[in-house]
C-alpha positions in Angstrom: 96.4 -41.2 136.3 92.9 -41.2 137.6 92.4 -37.7 139.4 92.0 -38.0 143.7 88.4 -39.7 144.2 86.4 -40.7 146.8 86.7 -44.8 146.0 90.6 -44.4 146.1 90.3 -42.0 149.0 88.5 -44.6 151.5 90.5 -47.5 150.1 93.6 -45.6 150.5 92.5 -44.9 154.1 91.4 -48.3 154.3 94.8 -50.1 153.4 97.3 -47.3 156.1 94.8 -48.3 159.1 95.3 -51.9 158.1 99.0 -51.8 158.0 99.2 -49.9 161.6 96.7 -52.6 163.2 99.1 -55.6 161.5 101.3 -53.9 164.1 99.8 -55.4 167.0 100.1 -52.7 170.5 101.5 -49.9 168.6 100.3 -46.8 169.7 98.1 -45.3 166.8 96.2 -48.4 167.4 94.0 -46.6 169.2 93.0 -44.1 166.4 92.0 -46.2 164.0 88.4 -47.1 162.5 87.8 -50.7 164.5 88.4 -48.7 167.9 84.8 -46.8 167.3 83.3 -48.9 165.0 81.5 -52.4 165.3 83.2 -52.3 161.6 86.8 -52.4 160.5 89.3 -51.7 157.4 89.2 -54.9 156.4 84.9 -54.4 155.8 85.3 -51.4 154.2 88.0 -52.8 152.1 86.1 -55.7 150.7 83.4 -53.3 150.5 85.6 -50.8 148.5 86.9 -53.1 146.3 83.5 -54.4 144.9 82.2 -50.8 144.3 85.3 -50.8 142.3 84.9 -54.5 140.6 81.2 -52.3 139.2 83.4 -49.7 137.1 85.4 -52.0 135.3 82.1 -54.7 134.7 80.4 -51.5 133.0 83.6 -50.3 131.0 83.4 -53.8 129.6 79.4 -53.5 128.8 80.1 -53.1 125.1 83.0 -55.6 125.1 82.2 -59.7 124.8 81.4 -61.9 127.6 84.6 -63.9 127.1 86.4 -60.4 127.4 85.8 -59.4 130.4 85.8 -63.2 132.0 89.4 -63.4 130.4 90.1 -60.2 132.1 89.0 -60.8 135.5 90.1 -64.1 135.4 93.9 -62.6 134.6 92.5 -60.2 137.7 92.4 -62.9 140.9 95.5 -64.9 139.0 98.0 -61.8 139.4 96.1 -61.9 142.9 97.1 -65.0 144.3 101.1 -64.8 142.8 101.0 -62.0 145.0 100.0 -64.0 147.8 102.1 -66.8 147.8 105.2 -64.5 147.0 104.0 -62.1 150.0 103.9 -65.5 151.8 106.8 -66.8 151.2 109.2 -63.2 152.2 107.1 -63.4 155.1 108.1 -66.5 156.2 111.8 -65.7 155.1 112.0 -62.2 156.9 110.5 -64.3 160.6 113.1 -67.0 159.8 115.7 -63.6 159.4 114.4 -62.2 162.2 114.6 -65.1 164.7 118.6 -66.2 163.3 119.5 -62.2 164.0 117.7 -62.1 167.0 118.8 -65.1 168.2 114.8 -66.6 169.0 113.7 -69.5 168.2 110.1 -68.1 169.5 109.9 -65.8 166.7 109.2 -69.2 164.6 106.1 -69.5 166.3 104.7 -66.3 164.9 101.2 -66.5 162.9 100.6 -69.6 162.8 104.5 -69.8 160.4 105.4 -72.8 162.6 104.4 -75.5 160.4 106.2 -74.0 157.6 109.4 -74.8 159.8 108.5 -78.1 161.5 106.8 -79.4 158.3 108.3 -78.1 155.3 106.7 -80.1 152.1 102.8 -80.2 153.8 103.0 -76.0 154.9 104.5 -75.9 150.9 101.7 -77.3 149.3 99.2 -75.5 151.7 100.3 -72.3 150.9 100.0 -72.7 146.8 96.4 -74.2 147.9 95.6 -71.7 149.8 94.8 -74.1 152.9 97.7 -72.5 154.7 97.4 -68.6 156.1 99.8 -66.8 158.0 98.5 -64.4 160.3 98.2 -60.7 158.9 98.1 -62.8 155.6 95.0 -63.9 155.1 93.4 -61.1 153.8 93.9 -61.7 150.1 93.4 -65.3 150.0 89.7 -64.1 150.9 90.5 -61.4 147.6 91.6 -64.2 145.5 88.3 -66.5 145.9 86.1 -63.6 145.6 88.1 -62.4 142.0 87.8 -65.7 141.1 84.6 -65.0 141.3 84.1 -62.2 139.5 84.1 -64.2 135.9 80.8 -66.0 137.9 79.1 -62.4 139.0 79.8 -60.8 135.6 78.0 -63.9 134.2 74.9 -63.4 136.6 75.2 -60.1 135.5 75.0 -60.2 131.9 72.2 -62.6 131.9 69.9 -62.1 134.4 70.9 -59.2 136.9 68.4 -59.7 139.4 69.1 -63.2 141.0 72.7 -61.6 142.0 71.6 -60.3 145.6 69.3 -63.1 145.9 72.3 -65.3 145.5 74.6 -63.6 147.4 72.0 -63.2 150.2 71.1 -66.9 150.7 74.8 -68.5 150.3 75.0 -65.2 153.5 72.6 -66.5 155.4 73.3 -70.1 155.3 77.4 -69.2 155.9 76.3 -67.6 159.3 73.3 -69.5 159.8 75.0 -73.2 159.9 79.1 -71.6 160.3 80.5 -72.9 157.0 83.8 -72.2 156.1 86.7 -73.6 154.6 89.0 -75.7 156.3 93.0 -74.8 156.8 95.4 -77.5 155.9 98.2 -78.9 157.2 97.2 -76.8 160.6 93.4 -77.9 161.4 90.7 -74.8 161.1 89.1 -73.0 159.0 90.1 -69.6 157.1 89.8 -66.3 159.0 87.9 -64.2 156.6 85.0 -66.9 155.6 84.4 -66.2 152.0 81.1 -67.9 151.3 80.3 -64.9 154.7 82.1 -61.8 152.8 81.2 -62.3 149.5 77.9 -60.9 150.7 79.6 -56.9 151.6 81.6 -57.9 147.6 78.3 -58.1 145.8 76.6 -55.3 147.7 79.6 -52.9 147.0 79.3 -54.2 143.6 75.3 -53.9 143.4 75.3 -50.6 144.6 77.5 -49.0 142.2 77.7 -47.7 139.1 75.7 -45.3 136.8 73.2 -48.4 137.1 73.0 -49.2 140.7 71.1 -49.4 143.2 72.2 -45.8 144.7 72.3 -44.3 142.0 68.6 -45.1 140.8 67.7 -43.5 145.0 65.8 -40.5 145.0 67.3 -37.3 146.4 64.8 -37.5 149.5 65.4 -41.3 150.0 69.5 -40.6 150.1 68.8 -37.6 152.7 66.8 -40.6 155.0 69.5 -43.2 154.9 72.4 -40.3 155.7 69.8 -39.6 158.7 69.3 -43.1 159.8 73.0 -44.8 158.4 74.6 -41.8 160.9 72.5 -42.4 163.7 73.7 -46.1 162.9 77.6 -44.6 162.9 76.4 -43.4 166.6 74.8 -46.4 167.8 77.7 -48.5 166.8 80.6 -46.4 167.7 79.0 -46.3 171.4 78.9 -49.7 171.7 82.8 -50.4 170.6 84.2 -47.2 173.0 81.9 -49.1 175.6 83.6 -52.3 174.4 80.1 -53.9 174.4 80.2 -57.7 173.5 76.7 -59.8 173.2 77.8 -63.3 175.3 77.6 -65.9 173.0 75.6 -68.5 176.0 73.0 -65.3 176.3 71.9 -65.2 172.9 69.4 -67.5 171.1 70.7 -70.0 168.0 72.1 -69.3 165.3 74.4 -67.2 167.4 76.3 -66.2 164.4 73.4 -64.2 163.6 73.6 -61.6 167.1 77.3 -61.9 168.1 80.0 -59.4 166.6 82.0 -62.4 164.3 84.5 -61.1 161.8 85.5 -64.3 160.8 81.9 -64.9 159.3 80.9 -61.1 159.5 78.0 -60.7 161.7 75.0 -59.5 160.3 75.0 -56.1 163.0 79.2 -55.2 161.1 77.4 -55.8 158.0 75.0 -53.7 158.7 77.4 -50.6 160.5 80.0 -51.1 157.4 76.8 -50.2 154.8 75.7 -47.2 157.3 79.7 -45.9 157.9 80.1 -46.3 153.9 77.0 -44.1 153.3 77.2 -41.1 156.8 80.8 -40.5 155.4 80.5 -41.2 151.6 80.1 -37.8 150.3 83.2 -36.1 153.1 85.6 -36.6 150.7 85.0 -33.2 149.0 85.6 -31.6 151.8 88.5 -33.3 152.7 90.3 -32.7 149.1 89.4 -29.0 149.9 90.4 -28.8 153.2 93.6 -30.9 153.0 94.9 -31.0 149.4 97.5 -33.0 150.4 95.9 -35.7 152.6 93.5 -36.4 150.1 95.8 -37.0 147.1 98.0 -39.2 149.2 95.5 -41.5 149.8 94.0 -41.5 146.6 97.1 -42.5 145.3 97.6 -45.5 147.6 94.0 -46.4 146.6 95.2 -46.2 142.7 97.5 -49.0 143.1 96.3 -50.8 146.1 97.1 -54.5 145.3 101.1 -52.9 145.1 100.5 -51.4 148.5 99.1 -53.5 150.2 101.7 -56.5 149.7 103.9 -53.9 150.6 102.1 -52.7 153.8 101.7 -56.3 154.9 105.4 -57.1 154.5 106.0 -53.8 156.3 103.9 -54.0 158.9 105.7 -57.5 159.7 108.8 -55.2 159.8 107.8 -53.4 162.6 105.9 -56.0 164.5 109.8 -58.1 164.6 111.2 -54.2 165.2 108.5 -53.6 168.9 110.2 -56.7 169.9 113.1 -56.6 169.3 113.3 -52.6 171.5 110.4 -53.7 173.8 107.7 -51.8 171.9 109.6 -48.6 172.5 107.2 -45.2 172.3 110.0 -44.1 169.5 109.9 -47.6 167.7 106.3 -46.8 167.4 106.7 -43.7 165.6 109.4 -44.5 163.2 107.7 -47.6 162.3 104.4 -45.3 161.5 107.1 -43.4 159.5 108.8 -46.0 157.6 105.6 -47.4 157.0 104.0 -43.9 155.3 106.9 -43.3 153.7 107.2 -46.8 152.2 103.4 -46.7 151.5 103.5 -43.9 149.8 107.0 -44.9 147.5 105.5 -48.1 146.4 102.4 -46.2 144.9 104.7 -43.6 143.1 106.7 -45.8 142.1 104.4 -48.4 140.1 102.6 -45.2 139.2 105.9 -43.7 137.7 106.8 -47.1 135.6 103.1 -46.6 134.1 103.7 -43.9 132.8 107.2 -44.8 131.8 106.3 -47.4 130.3 103.0 -46.0 128.1 105.3 -43.7 127.1 108.2 -46.6 125.8 105.0 -47.7 123.6 103.9 -44.8 122.0 107.7 -44.7 121.2 107.8 -47.7 119.2 107.6 -48.0 116.2 104.9 -50.6 115.3 104.9 -53.5 113.2 104.5 -52.0 110.0 107.2 -49.5 110.0 110.2 -53.1 111.0 
């Protein structure tokens, strides 16, 4: 298993804070990133996903292009299957809560009513990713981004200079026009517009690696960027703490360039996410030195991000049900946090335990020639 590192640590941090913020009203919500920042853990998670993809692509640099495409396509399929599984389990949790608590209203939570009122079309929509439950709409974005992985690696191999202009052009078009994918059978649009969010994903990809943009900067330039990112971090924190939001009626068109819209990853959110990454990117060395157990825990979550995210999504829904059943008592908030923190850690530990024992079993198995 990999030793604790900065990427895994911050990805683990994002996973835990996503779990917390997916339990609306919990007292710990006020201590998460989104309370002190223009961006939140969703941007961080997607940025780091692109960052991690670069290391995977670089590790496949000496293999045929077809092998890299095959591996990335397989990852997209895995994430797609995970989205289907947790969506169906979430519907079961809501149905069970509605029956147990004798509260049919729960069946309407988080856009779930269509699955119970119109199950035929809703199930088709789930399979097509066009029907998404509230708080279960990050993985569909991730599926699309990873499905674009083979295209990204092809462009990166053949014409690497073209990747940023293509991504930036698509992002600017989306923000200017409000382009998004439609949902069905419930009318609406995706909560995360893939054509906008691909930009922060691609930026993570381009900045990472030994040959990434950031590695090519001089030490002096990095110091300047560190100072500028610190200033931007403070500005964003002041705006967030002051609860300032631009009035859409007062800003010029296209309005998405000036408001703090999450669905379309407005520029203010994207810039602030980059500033946070630059300013806090070197903090891991100090965290590992002075809070080693914390560094190990978050890194373990980050190393097993898909399994941890799936379990965390389901646990957060259970936490919502628990808070509803007990009228949001503070003792329940502590219980939800304790169970969630332990559950995410246990999921990561079991995943690595299975990998260790699976590898040992393969090593002990006789080769075909020995049969």
